[in-house]
C-alpha positions in Angstrom: 43.2 -3.2 21.3 46.1 -4.1 19.6 49.5 -4.2 20.7 52.3 -4.2 18.5 55.9 -5.6 19.8 58.8 -4.8 18.0 62.4 -6.5 18.0 65.8 -6.3 15.8 67.6 -3.0 15.4 70.6 -2.5 16.7 74.1 -0.9 15.4 74.9 -1.9 11.9 77.7 -0.5 9.5 76.9 1.3 6.5 76.6 -1.0 3.4 75.3 -3.7 5.9 71.8 -5.5 5.8 69.6 -5.5 9.1 65.7 -6.9 9.7 63.8 -5.5 12.1 60.2 -7.5 13.2 57.0 -6.5 14.4 54.1 -9.0 16.1 51.2 -7.5 16.2 48.5 -9.2 19.1 44.5 -8.8 19.3 41.5 -9.0 17.2 41.4 -9.7 14.0 45.0 -8.2 13.3 45.6 -10.4 10.5 43.5 -8.2 8.2 45.1 -4.7 9.4 47.3 -2.8 7.4 50.9 -2.6 9.2 53.2 0.1 8.7 56.8 0.9 9.3 57.5 4.8 9.8 61.0 6.0 10.9 62.3 9.0 12.7 65.9 10.3 12.1 67.3 12.5 14.8 66.2 16.0 14.8 63.7 15.3 11.9 60.0 14.8 11.3 58.8 11.1 11.1 58.6 10.0 7.6 56.8 7.1 5.9 58.4 4.0 5.0 56.2 1.2 3.7 53.0 -0.7 4.4 51.4 -4.1 3.9 47.9 -5.1 3.9 46.1 -8.1 5.3 46.4 -9.6 1.6 50.2 -8.4 0.9 49.6 -5.6 -1.1 52.6 -3.4 -0.7 53.3 0.3 -0.9 56.5 1.9 -0.5 58.2 5.1 -0.5 59.9 5.6 -3.5 63.3 6.8 -2.4 63.6 3.1 -0.2 62.6 1.2 -3.2 65.5 -1.1 -3.8 66.9 -1.5 -0.7 64.4 -1.8 1.9 61.8 -4.3 1.6 58.5 -5.5 3.6 56.9 -8.5 4.2 54.5 -10.5 6.3 53.5 -13.4 7.9 49.6 -13.1 8.9 50.1 -11.0 12.1 54.1 -10.6 11.5 55.4 -7.7 9.6 59.4 -7.6 8.7 61.3 -4.5 7.6 64.3 -5.9 5.2 66.9 -3.2 4.9 70.0 -3.4 2.7 72.8 -1.2 1.3 72.5 0.8 4.7 73.9 3.9 5.2 73.9 6.9 7.7 71.1 8.2 6.4 69.0 5.6 7.6 70.1 6.1 11.1 66.6 6.5 12.9 63.7 4.9 15.4 61.9 2.5 13.3 57.9 2.4 14.5 55.6 -0.5 13.4 52.1 1.0 13.2 48.8 -0.6 12.3 45.3 0.4 10.9 42.5 -0.9 9.5 42.4 0.4 6.0 44.6 2.1 3.7 48.1 1.6 2.3 48.7 5.4 2.2 52.0 7.3 4.1 49.8 9.3 6.4 50.6 9.0 10.1 47.3 7.9 10.9 47.5 5.2 12.4 45.4 3.8 15.5 48.0 1.7 17.1 51.8 2.1 17.6 54.5 -0.2 18.6 57.5 1.4 20.5 60.0 2.4 18.2 63.5 0.3 17.8 66.7 1.9 16.9 68.7 1.5 13.9 72.0 2.9 14.2 74.4 3.0 10.8 78.2 3.7 11.4 80.0 5.0 8.7 
C-alpha cells in the first residue's frame, strides 16, 4: 500500500510561480514512478509530467519550459512558472510501479491540491 500526501497549491496571480509537493510513503516508494495530472473545471483529467525512481522525466509538450518536475527519493515536486488562468485546476499526484507515459493507469492517487490562477 502506498499513500500520497500532497501539499502546496492555492491562489496565485497570473505570471506567478508555485510549487506543489507530493510525499509518498509505503513499501519501495523510492523506486516508484511519481506522476502529476491535473483536472481543470469542466475538463478531463490530463497528464502533466512523470518522474521515475532514477529521475528519468517525461513531460507533456505543452507545458515544457514553464513547468518542471523534480524528486527527492519519495518526494516529488511540481514547479510551475509563468502561470496563467488556463493552469487553474486540481493537481493530482499519483504513482505506479512502471512506465513514464501519460496514461492514468496509476495504482495510487493523492487527494489533489487546488491551484487557482487569477488574471
